[in-house]
C-alpha positions, 0 to 999 in steps of 0.5 A, a space after each residue: 241311804 240317809 240324806 247327807 246333812 250337808 245337802 241341806 246346808 250346801 249354801 249358807 245363803 239358804 239358811 240366811 234367806 230363810 232367817 231374813 224372810 222370817 224376820 221380815 214376815 214377823 215384823 210385818 204384822 200381816 195375818 197371812 204370814 202368821 197363819 202361814 207360819 203357824 200352819 207350816 211349823 205345826 206340820 213340821 213339828 207334828 211330823 217330827 213328833 210322829 216319829 220321835 217317840 217311836 225312834 226313842 223306843 226302837 233305838 234303845 231296844 235295838 241297840 241293847 239287843 245288838 250289844 249281845 251281852 249284859 256286860 257290854 250293856 252295863 259298860 255303855 249305860 254306866 258311861 252315858 249316865 256318868 257323863 250325864 250326871 257330871 255335865 248336869 251337875 256342872 251346869 247347875 253349879 255354874 248357874 248358881 255361881 252366875 246367879 250369885 254374881 249377877 244377883 238379879 233380885 231387887 231386894 228393895 222390892 221383895 215381897 215377904 211370904 211364908 213357905 208352905 208345904 203339905 202332905 199332898 205336895 209330897 204325895 204329888 211327888 211320889 205319884 209323879 215318880 210312880 207315874 213314870 212307870 207305865 201300866 199300859 204300853 199303848 197309853 205310854 205312846 199315846 200320852 208321849 210318856 217319854 220316860 215311860 217309853 224309855 223304861 219299857 224299851 230298857 225292860 224289853 231290851 234287857 230281857 231279850 238278851 236272856 232269850 234263846 239266840 234264835 229269838 234274839 236274832 228275830 227280834 233284833 232284825 225286826 226292831 232294827 229294820 223298823 228303826 231304819 225305816 223311821 230314820 229314812 222317813 226322818 231323812 225326807 222330813 229334814 229336806 224341809 228344814 229351811 221352810 221350818 226355819 222361816 216359820 219358826 223365825 216368823 212366830 218368834 219375832 211376832 211373839 217377842 215384838 208383841 210382848 217387849 213392853 215388859 221385858 225390862 222387868 226380867 232382863 237380869 234374870 234372862 242374862 243369868 240364864 243365858 250366861 250360864 248356858 253359854 258358859 256350859 256350851 262354850 267352856 265346860 263341854 269343849 273342855 270335856 272334849 279336849 280332856 279326852 283328846 277330841 277336836 272341838 271344832 270338827 265335832 261342833 261342825 259335824 252336829 251343827 244341823 242338829 243344833 240349828 234344828 234344836 234351836 228353832 224347834 225347842 224340842 230335843 226329842 223332835 231333833 233326835 232324828 237329825 242328831 242321829 243322822 249327823 252321827 251316821 254321816 260324820 261319825 259312822 264309827 260311833 253309830 252303834 253307841 249313838 243309837 243308844 246314847 242319843 235317845 237316852 240322853 234325850 230323856 235324861 241329859 238336860 244341862 240347860 234345864 238344870 240351869 233354868 230350874 235353879 235360877 228360876 226357883 231362886 229368883 222367884 223365891 227370893 223376890 218373894 222374900 224367902 231367904 236361902 242359906 248357902 247350904 240351901 242353895 247348894 242343895 238346889 244344885 242337886 234338886 235341879 239336877 235330879 229334876 232336869 234328869 227326870 224332865 221330858 224333852 218337850 218344849 217348856 218342860 223346864 218351865 213347868 218343872 220350875 213352876 211345880 217346885 215353886 207351887 210345892 214350896 207355897 211361893 207366889 208364881 206371878 213372876 213366872 208369868 213375866 218370865 213366860 214372855 221371854 221364855 221362848 228365847 231361853 227355851 231355844 238356847 237351852 234346847 240347843 245346849 241340851 242337844 250339844 251336851 248329848 252330842 258331847 257325851 255320846 262322842 266321849 262315850 264312843 271314844 271310851 268304848 272303842 278303847 275298851 272293846 
């Protein structure tokens, strides 16, 4: 059976010791600790990446098949998508409000430039959208095309529901068994989480320590992103749980190991095995919903990414003298939401998306280089927010599905 998540966190001292050792190693500046942390964190992330993509594929396809009917699939899928869009739109809206209130741009030093767009930019967007649909299953896995893999899983799963019962049963046993195999592998990998925390902390401290000379230039930008994320995490999402009659603190405690893993790994997909394990252990009645909702949310539910894209685009654009009307800013809520939903759940995915938007608009992206120096902090917080939102959406949908069926 899967390991108990509480075994890893049976003593708070284990986590605190790993964090403290990582801080000391990071500030020591010793090459030995840098190489050790790099090696350990690389191995840990590679092991999680090894199983995270197949888990997404197998979780989606096995869960769709287990639903038995198209009608049940439609109910569950529409519920997940509804709350994904709702929470992401709220995250982008809050980000805009925070940006307008704090107003991080120094208007006395803004540069002025013309917006430039070209047909090639629009063709680039079209090519990106078409590229989400793979023409080679092996290549989709080899290239870590998360959206493409999810598309294939949905296609195979839905078609399987129309096969004769004997074929459907065989495929269900096959994919479900493979899914359980990967969850078992994940349960052993998670045993080494304290070692990973030490490694990640060491590298994070090193990175921020060596780049602190220019942090003052973007402190207000950093504040905007973090405040928007914290409002979403501790106000909006808990209110959604309360509105559905779900206890907030117990829900948070049950998924805390996954949130810690998300914070340090900076990857929603790499955290997926632990997130599934948390639901299997603490919320077994939601297991069937979680095995479908969590992989899907990992692909499309990016609250933190929506906030970062909106604030980064407005911050860099306005700093370069580009003016936005209130209507244009409101439109960016939609753009940021759509971009976040299409974002792959990998480290720095939001950063590259925001940069792509700016390049397509013809905006000088020099400021994005300065943002990069503190992006590690932003990425950690927004990944934890993304996973917390995934858990909230899954918990809410699970309760709704119980009421329907």
